[in-house]
N, C-alpha and C positions, 0 to 999 in steps of 0.2 A: 555373385555378390559383392559389394565393397568390405573392405574390411572396415571397421567403423571409429577405427582412430585414427586411420590413412586415408581411409577414401578408394584405394586402391583395390582391382584383385589381384590374384594371387599371380595369373599371368604377366598383368603388365607392371607388379613390381618385379616379376622373373626378366620381361624385359627391360626394364630400367637398370637392373643391375648388370646383366649382360652389356648393355650399352656404356656405362660407368667403367668396367671393367676391360672394356676395349679400346675406351677412351685414354684412359688411366696408363694403358701398357702403352699406348701411342707416345703420350705424352714423355712417358720415364724411357721411350727410346730416345725421345728430340732433346730431353737432361742429359743422356751419357752421352750423346755425340756430342754436347756442346761441352762438357766435362761440368757438369753441375750436380754430384755425384749426390749430394744430399738430398736434394727433391730427386732424382733415380731413384735412390732408396726408398722415398714416403710413394711416391707413385708408383713403385712395383708392389711395395706392402697392398696397398689401396687394391690396385690393380686383383691381388690374388686374393684379396679378401672379399672383393664383389663376386669372382668368378666365385668363391665357395658360397656366396649366400648367406654367409652368419655373421655374427653381432664381433666384437673387436675380441671380447672375453673368450669368446669360444671358440678361434681360430688360431691361438694359439696351443690349444688341447689337439685342436684337427691336426697342427704341423706335429705335434710328439705322435698322434696315433699314427701318421704316414711314416715315421723315421725308423717307430715302431716293427711295419710294415716292410719297408725296403730293409733294416736289419734279420728279419727274419726269413726273406725272399734269400738275401746273399747268402746267410749260413747255410738255407737247405740247398741251394746250389754248392757249396764248397764242402758240404756234407757228401752231395752226389759224384761231385768231382773229385775228391779224395775216395771216396768206394769205387770206381772206376780207375784209380791211378793202383788201388790194391788187388781189383781183379786181372789189369796187365800185368800186376809183378808177379802175381803167382799164375798166371798161363805161358 
């Protein structure tokens, strides 16, 4: 059932966001190759936001959460590696 404000169904909106993400990513690549770094930066941000499917004000929060997850994964990996080194020193 279409949303009352937009007139799109959820599936249609997701398809449009996917198409926007792909088109913006291709435009960013073209801008990068042409040396237009300002346009490249804007289009990359738009492509990431569209692929995430969220509002601009919430996208920044998603990026922070992603950084937290990566830091956690790296710290867990470092602890595992250091434990492996400790075990090899004792052996």
